SERO-4910 file (N, C-alpha, C, O; in steps of 0.05 Angstrom, whole numbers):
BEGIN
 pado doro    nc1    nc2    nc3   cac1   cac2   cac3    cc1    cc2    cc3    oc1    oc2    oc3
  Met    A   -147     80    101   -142    102     94   -119    108     69   -120    124     50
  Val    A   -100     92     77    -78     91     57    -90     86     21    -85    101      2
  Gly    A   -104     66     21   -115     55      1   -137     74    -11   -138     78    -35
  Ala    A   -152     83      2   -170    109    -10   -159    127    -19   -170    140    -38
  Gly    A   -127    135     -6   -116    151    -16   -104    149    -41   -106    167    -57
  Val    A    -89    125    -47    -81    110    -71   -104    120    -95   -103    136   -114
  Leu    A   -126    102    -82   -144    102   -110   -147    130   -116   -146    138   -140
  His    A   -153    149    -92   -156    180   -108   -138    189   -130   -143    205   -148
  Glu    A   -117    179   -124    -89    184   -142    -96    175   -165    -98    192   -183
  Cys    A   -103    147   -170   -103    132   -187   -124    144   -206   -120    144   -230
  Leu    A   -147    155   -197   -172    163   -209   -165    193   -222   -177    200   -242
  Arg    A   -145    209   -211   -142    234   -221   -121    236   -241   -121    254   -257
  Asp    A    -98    213   -241    -78    209   -258    -82    205   -281    -84    181   -285
  Asp    A    -84    220   -305    -86    215   -334    -73    186   -340    -85    168   -350
  Arg    A    -51    185   -334    -34    166   -338    -43    132   -331    -31    112   -337
  Val    A    -68    136   -316    -75    106   -305   -100    110   -323   -116    129   -326
  Asp    A    -99     86   -334   -131     89   -354   -156     69   -342   -178     68   -352
  Glu    A   -149     52   -319   -168     36   -307   -157     29   -279   -134     27   -274
  Val    A   -180     26   -261   -169     21   -237   -190     -2   -229   -214      4   -230
  Trp    A   -183    -26   -220   -201    -44   -205   -195    -48   -180   -178    -63   -171
  Ala    A   -214    -32   -165   -212    -36   -134   -225    -54   -123   -250    -54   -124
  Val    A   -209    -78   -108   -220   -101    -98   -219    -94    -65   -202    -88    -50
  Gln    A   -242    -99    -64   -252    -88    -31   -278   -103    -17   -295   -115    -28
  Arg    A   -276    -99      6   -298   -110     20   -326    -99     15   -346   -114     20
  Ser    A   -329    -79      7   -348    -62      5   -345    -37    -15   -323    -28    -14
  Ser    A   -364    -24    -32   -368     -4    -44   -358     20    -34   -368     30    -14
  Ser    A   -334     31    -49   -325     56    -38   -347     85    -35   -344    106    -23
  Gly    A   -371     72    -54   -394    100    -57   -384    109    -88   -399    108   -108
  Arg    A   -359    117    -90   -349    137   -115   -361    123   -142   -370    100   -142
  Ser    A   -360    138   -164   -370    132   -184   -349    149   -201   -343    172   -194
  His    A   -336    136   -226   -313    146   -240   -315    133   -263   -321    109   -262
  Pro    A   -311    145   -287   -311    132   -311   -288    107   -309   -298     89   -322
  Lys    A   -273    102   -304   -246     88   -300   -243     68   -280   -224     52   -280
  Leu    A   -264     69   -262   -269     56   -235   -285     26   -234   -309     26   -235
  Arg    A   -274      6   -231   -287    -17   -228   -289    -32   -203   -270    -48   -198
  Glu    A   -305    -31   -189   -306    -45   -165   -308    -72   -163   -326    -83   -175
  Leu    A   -291    -87   -146   -292   -119   -141   -298   -124   -118   -279   -122   -102
  Ile    A   -324   -131   -104   -329   -137    -76   -324   -158    -71   -324   -173    -90
  Arg    A   -317   -170    -47   -308   -201    -44   -307   -199    -14   -307   -179     -1
  Thr    A   -308   -229     -4   -304   -230     28   -279   -247     30   -268   -247     52
  Asp    A   -270   -261     13   -250   -280     17   -223   -265     -2   -221   -263    -26
  Phe    A   -205   -256     22   -182   -244     20   -155   -270     20   -132   -265     14
  Leu    A   -164   -292     26   -141   -308     31   -140   -328      4   -120   -342      1
  Asp    A   -161   -326    -14   -164   -347    -38   -174   -338    -62   -198   -339    -68
  Phe    A   -153   -326    -79   -165   -310   -108   -169   -323   -128   -171   -310   -149
  Arg    A   -171   -356   -130   -171   -375   -152   -194   -355   -171   -188   -344   -192
  Asp    A   -221   -355   -158   -242   -351   -170   -242   -321   -182   -260   -315   -197
  Ala    A   -224   -302   -177   -219   -280   -185   -195   -276   -211   -190   -254   -221
  Leu    A   -184   -296   -216   -159   -294   -232   -167   -281   -257   -151   -265   -266
  Glu    A   -188   -286   -272   -198   -280   -295   -201   -244   -292   -194   -227   -309
  Asp    A   -212   -239   -269   -208   -210   -269   -184   -192   -268   -187   -168   -275
  Phe    A   -162   -202   -260   -137   -194   -264   -120   -195   -284    -98   -184   -284
  His    A   -129   -211   -302   -116   -203   -330   -118   -179   -345   -138   -169   -354
  Gly    A    -99   -174   -347    -87   -145   -365    -81   -124   -342    -72   -101   -348
  Ala    A    -85   -130   -318    -70   -112   -299    -43   -107   -307    -29   -124   -319
  Asp    A    -33    -80   -301     -3    -76   -300     13    -78   -278     37    -85   -276
  Ala    A     -8    -67   -257      3    -67   -221    -14    -69   -209    -37    -67   -216
  Cys    A     -3    -76   -182    -28    -84   -160    -17    -67   -137      5    -72   -128
  Phe    A    -31    -49   -128    -23    -31   -102    -31    -42    -84    -56    -41    -85
  Phe    A    -22    -54    -65    -37    -74    -42    -36    -60    -18    -14    -59     -6
  Cys    A    -56    -49     -8    -59    -27     13    -68    -41     41    -66    -31     63
  Leu    A    -77    -62     35    -94    -79     60    -72    -82     80    -48    -89     75
  Gly    A    -85    -76    103    -67    -84    130    -84    -77    153   -106    -67    149
  Val    A    -70    -86    184    -81    -78    195    -63    -73    222    -40    -84    222
  Ser    A    -70    -58    244    -57    -54    265    -50    -82    284    -67   -100    288
  Ala    A    -27    -82    293    -13   -106    306    -27   -105    339    -25   -124    355
  Val    A    -40    -83    344    -42    -69    376    -70    -98    384    -89   -105    369
  Gly    A    -64   -107    409    -86   -130    410    -83   -155    398    -98   -174    402
  Lys    A    -65   -154    384    -61   -188    368    -40   -204    375    -18   -192    378
  Gly    A    -42   -226    379    -22   -244    373     -3   -247    350     -5   -230    332
  Glu    A     16   -266    348     30   -266    324     12   -281    305     10   -274    282
  Glu    A     -1   -301    315    -12   -320    298    -32   -307    284    -34   -309    260
  Glu    A    -51   -290    301    -71   -277    284    -60   -253    267    -73   -247    246
  Tyr    A    -38   -238    274    -30   -216    259    -13   -223    230     -7   -208    211
  Ser    A     -8   -255    233     14   -260    213     -9   -270    185     -3   -266    162
  Arg    A    -41   -284    198    -58   -286    183    -65   -265    173    -69   -268    148
  Leu    A    -69   -243    183    -84   -216    171    -53   -204    155    -58   -183    142
  Thr    A    -36   -208    155    -15   -196    143      1   -213    125      0   -208    101
  Phe    A     19   -236    134     33   -247    115     12   -266     94     17   -268     70
  Asp    A     -7   -276    105    -26   -296     90    -44   -272     72    -47   -275     48
  Leu    A    -50   -257     82    -73   -244     60    -54   -232     42    -59   -239     18
  Thr    A    -31   -216     44    -13   -214     25     -2   -229      3     -4   -227    -21
  Leu    A     10   -244     18     15   -269      3     -4   -283    -22      2   -285    -46
  Ala    A    -27   -291     -6    -53   -292    -30    -50   -277    -52    -47   -290    -73
  Ala    A    -50   -253    -54    -56   -239    -67    -26   -234    -89    -25   -232   -113
  Gly    A     -8   -233    -74     20   -235    -92     22   -256   -111     28   -252   -134
  Arg    A     15   -289    -97     22   -303   -115     -4   -304   -139      0   -308   -163
  Ala    A    -32   -300   -128    -46   -291   -151    -40   -274   -172    -48   -281   -194
  Met    A    -29   -254   -169    -10   -229   -189      7   -250   -202      3   -254   -226
  Ala    A     21   -261   -192     49   -276   -201     37   -298   -220     47   -301   -243
  Glu    A     20   -311   -213      4   -333   -232     -4   -320   -254      9   -327   -274
  Val    A    -23   -299   -258    -40   -284   -275    -20   -271   -295    -23   -273   -320
  Thr    A      0   -255   -284     25   -239   -299     49   -234   -286     54   -214   -273
  Pro    A     65   -256   -290     92   -260   -283    103   -226   -286     94   -211   -304
  Gly    A    120   -219   -270    126   -186   -274    121   -164   -267    135   -144   -266
  Met    A     91   -172   -261     78   -148   -257     83   -133   -232     88   -142   -210
  Thr    A     80   -107   -239     88    -88   -210     75    -91   -183     51    -88   -186
  Phe    A     79    -95   -164     71   -106   -135     80    -85   -120    104    -83   -115
  Cys    A     60    -64   -112     68    -49    -92     60    -51    -59     36    -49    -53
  Tyr    A     78    -56    -41     69    -71    -20     71    -40      4     91    -26      5
  Val    A     50    -37     19     56    -18     41     62    -29     64     46    -37     80
  Ser    A     83    -30     65     92    -42     95     96    -23    116     78    -10    125
  Gly    A    121    -21    125    126     -2    151    147      6    157    162    -13    163
  Gln    A    159     31    159    180     35    177    191     24    203    180     30    224
  Gly    A    209     10    202    226     -3    224    215    -30    218    211    -42    239
  Thr    A    209    -44    193    205    -73    189    232    -87    191    253    -76    183
  Asp    A    232   -109    199    252   -124    205    254   -144    187    237   -162    188
  Ser    A    279   -144    166    283   -156    145    294   -181    152    288   -200    137
  Ser    A    312   -185    177    325   -209    185    299   -230    202    303   -253    210
  Glu    A    276   -219    203    256   -237    214    262   -247    239    248   -265    247
  Lys    A    282   -240    255    295   -248    281    292   -223    302    301   -227    325
  Gly    A    280   -198    294    282   -187    316    260   -186    339    240   -201    334
  Arg    A    259   -174    360    245   -176    390    207   -168    377    186   -179    384
  Val    A    209   -148    358    185   -132    354    174   -151    338    184   -157    316
  Met    A    147   -164    351    132   -175    331    115   -170    304    110   -186    287
  Trp    A    110   -144    305     93   -141    275    120   -131    258    115   -129    234
  Ala    A    148   -123    266    167   -116    244    173   -148    236    171   -155    212
  Arg    A    180   -165    255    186   -190    237    166   -205    212    171   -214    190
  Val    A    133   -200    233    119   -208    207    119   -189    181    115   -199    159
  Lys    A    123   -168    184    128   -151    159    156   -160    147    158   -162    123
  Gly    A    170   -162    157    196   -170    143    189   -197    132    191   -196    108
  Arg    A    181   -222    143    179   -245    135    159   -237    106    170   -244     85
  Thr    A    137   -227    103    117   -214     84    135   -197     62    126   -199     38
  Glu    A    150   -186     65    171   -169     46    186   -192     35    186   -195     11
  Asn    A    199   -208     51    217   -226     42    201   -244     21    211   -248     -1
  Ala    A    178   -253     27    170   -276     11    161   -264    -15    162   -278    -36
  Leu    A    152   -239    -16    144   -218    -37    158   -220    -61    151   -224    -84
  Leu    A    190   -214    -47    210   -211    -63    220   -227    -79    232   -221   -100
  Gln    A    214   -260    -66    221   -280    -84    202   -294   -102    205   -315   -115
  Leu    A    182   -278   -102    154   -284   -124    162   -275   -151    174   -253   -149
  Pro    A    160   -284   -178    162   -274   -201    142   -248   -207    123   -249   -223
  Leu    A    152   -223   -190    140   -198   -195    165   -181   -195    188   -188   -188
  Arg    A    154   -153   -206    174   -130   -198    160   -122   -172    140   -109   -175
  Ala    A    168   -129   -149    153   -126   -125    172    -96   -116    196    -96   -119
  Tyr    A    163    -79   -108    168    -52    -81    158    -58    -58    136    -70    -57
  Met    A    174    -52    -33    162    -50     -9    163    -26     -1    185    -18      6
  Leu    A    146    -10      0    142     15     14    140     16     48    123      4     60
  Arg    A    155     28     58    162     28     83    151     58     97    170     69    108
  Pro    A    135     68     98    121     97    101    121     98    135    116     77    147
  Gly    A    126    119    148    125    127    177    104    141    182     85    129    174
  Tyr    A     98    165    193     77    178    197     64    177    170     79    175    150
  Ile    A     41    177    169     22    182    146      3    200    153    -12    195    172
  Gln    A      2    226    137    -20    243    139    -45    241    121    -44    249     97
  Pro    A    -61    234    128    -85    236    108   -100    259    100   -113    272    116
  Leu    A    -99    265     72   -101    288     60   -134    280     43   -145    258     41
  Gly    A   -142    304     33   -165    300      9   -188    292     31   -206    278     21
  Gly    A   -191    299     52   -219    291     71   -217    263     69   -240    253     70
  Ile    A   -203    250     66   -197    220     81   -191    217    106   -175    233    116
  Lys    A   -204    195    120   -208    191    150   -201    164    150   -207    151    130
  Ser    A   -187    154    169   -181    133    177   -201    120    187   -215    135    200
  Lys    A   -212     89    189   -235     78    189   -232     68    230   -249     64    247
  Thr    A   -207     67    230   -198     60    260   -201     91    280   -187    111    281
  Arg    A   -227     83    292   -234    110    313   -209    121    318   -201    141    307
  Val    A   -192    105    338   -166    118    358   -153    132    335   -146    155    336
  Tyr    A   -149    119    315   -130    129    290   -143    154    281   -128    173    281
  Ser    A   -164    158    274   -179    178    268   -178    206    282   -174    228    272
  Val    A   -185    196    313   -177    223    333   -146    229    330   -137    252    333
  Phe    A   -129    207    322   -105    217    328    -91    234    305    -72    250    307
  Tyr    A   -109    226    278   -103    248    260   -105    271    256    -89    287    245
  Arg    A   -131    274    267   -141    305    276   -129    318    295   -129    343    293
  Val    A   -119    310    313   -103    320    334    -72    331    314    -60    352    317
  Met    A    -67    315    300    -43    316    295    -39    335    260    -18    343    250
  Ala    A    -60    337    251    -64    347    235    -53    390    231    -43    400    212
  Pro    A    -59    398    249    -39    423    256    -10    423    256      4    442    250
  Val    A     -3    399    264     24    398    271     41    386    247     65    386    248
  Tyr    A     29    376    228     38    365    210     58    383    189     78    373    177
  Pro    A     52    406    187     71    428    169     95    428    184    115    428    170
  Val    A     98    426    212    117    428    226    132    403    225    156    403    219
  Leu    A    119    383    230    139    359    226    149    358    194    171    347    191
  Arg    A    139    366    175    145    358    148    171    374    143    190    366    131
  Arg    A    170    399    155    194    416    153    219    407    176    242    414    172
  Leu    A    213    393    200    229    391    217    243    363    213    267    361    218
  Thr    A    227    340    204    239    308    195    218    299    172    198    285    177
  Pro    A    225    310    146    219    305    119    221    278    112    208    267     95
  Asn    A    240    267    130    252    237    121    238    219    135    244    195    131
  Leu    A    217    226    154    205    203    176    172    212    170    157    196    182
  Val    A    159    232    155    135    239    149    125    238    116    138    248     98
  Thr    A    102    223    114     94    226     82     58    235     83     48    246    103
  Thr    A     46    230     63     21    235     63     10    208     48     27    192     38
  Asn    A    -15    203     47    -34    183     25    -30    196     -2    -17    181    -17
  Glu    A    -35    214     -9    -27    223    -33     -4    219    -43     -1    211    -66
  Thr    A     13    222    -30     48    222    -36     48    192    -40     60    188    -62
  Val    A     40    171    -31     41    145    -27     33    137    -55     44    121    -71
  Gly    A     14    149    -58     -2    138    -82     11    150   -110     11    135   -129
  Arg    A     21    171   -113     35    181   -132     60    163   -134     67    153   -156
  Ala    A     75    158   -110    101    146   -116     95    115   -120    114    100   -128
  Met    A     71    105   -116     63     80   -133     60     77   -162     70     59   -176
  Ile    A     42    101   -171     37     98   -195     67    104   -206     74     86   -222
  Glu    A     85    124   -202    109    120   -214    127     97   -219    140     89   -239
  Leu    A    123     89   -190    141     58   -188    129     40   -209    146     29   -222
  Ala    A     99     34   -216     92     22   -243    106     33   -264    121     19   -277
  Leu    A    100     62   -270    108     67   -300    143     71   -306    152     71   -329
  Arg    A    160     75   -283    186     77   -281    202     61   -266    226     66   -269
  Gly    A    197     44   -249    208     27   -230    223     51   -220    221     74   -227
  Tyr    A    241     39   -202    268     47   -182    287     26   -182    284      1   -186
  Pro    A    314     45   -176    333     21   -167    333      3   -146    343    -19   -146
  Lys    A    319     16   -123    316     -5    -99    292    -11   -101    275      3   -111
  Arg    A    287    -40    -86    266    -57    -80    253    -47    -59    229    -47    -61
  Ile    A    265    -36    -32    250    -29     -9    257      4     -9    279     14    -11
  Leu    A    234     17     -7    238     43     -5    231     55     20    208     49     28
  Glu    A    243     71     35    246     80     53    220    111     55    202    112     38
  Val    A    221    128     72    205    155     74    216    170     53    202    181     36
  Arg    A    246    171     53    256    189     28    255    181      7    250    198    -11
  Asp    A    259    154     -1    244    144    -26    217    147    -36    210    152    -59
  Ile    A    200    143    -14    177    147    -21    169    177    -31    153    182    -48
  Asn    A    184    197    -16    172    223    -23    184    235    -48    174    254    -60
  Lys    A    207    221    -56    226    227    -74    210    218    -99    206    233   -118
  Gln    A    201    191    -97    183    185   -121    156    200   -119    149    212   -140
  Gly    A    141    201   -100    119    223   -103    119    245   -117    104    250   -136
  Ala    A    138    260   -108    151    289   -124    150    284   -154    143    302   -170
  Lys    A    158    261   -163    164    255   -189    135    254   -206    131    263   -228
  Gly    A    116    237   -187     87    229   -198     72    251   -202     56    254   -220
  Ala    A     79    272   -180     64    304   -179     73    312   -211     57    318   -229
  Glu    A     95    312   -212    102    328   -235     93    314   -265     89    325   -287
  Gly    A     90    283   -257     84    272   -291     51    277   -286     40    283   -307
  Ala    A     37    275   -269      7    265   -266     -2    290   -286    -25    294   -292
***
């Protein structure tokens, strides 16, 4: 859901020249600046390093829910997958911008009681140690816009129920909610202009997203 929103923003923004979408299956979209790299292995990118040459930024939106998963499985699908991509990008283009969609409440100490927060914190910390211009985005509630839906059925139902309430949430708790489009615009802005902080909370994401909307 987040990745689809980010892709949409990249394709509509004239400041983005080309998009390489690395994914499991085709998005079904056709666009002059879209190139899709379909693959099944997201733990080893050695066979795809040539494809990444020339890229200025990686917007990493792959992720899973921790519901029903033990720490070992969640770590493999969160830490291992993310670091595989981060290390590949650092090898191909040191200093590349790498935007990682983390989560509000992530535990940077890696010692808290909440499993997913510890794993996310370990992932963030490891990315920040790589020779990349890495940014950790910690969104809270993300409202999907542009007709994009979550592929997870329970989430899809939840977002449909919440859609009428979102305008109220945005007015009452502007620093707790954002949209998939805002996240995409924020990433583009980070790639183009950077940001003083490497860890962006919802307030920072919305601020950067607003700037991106002005510059698109």
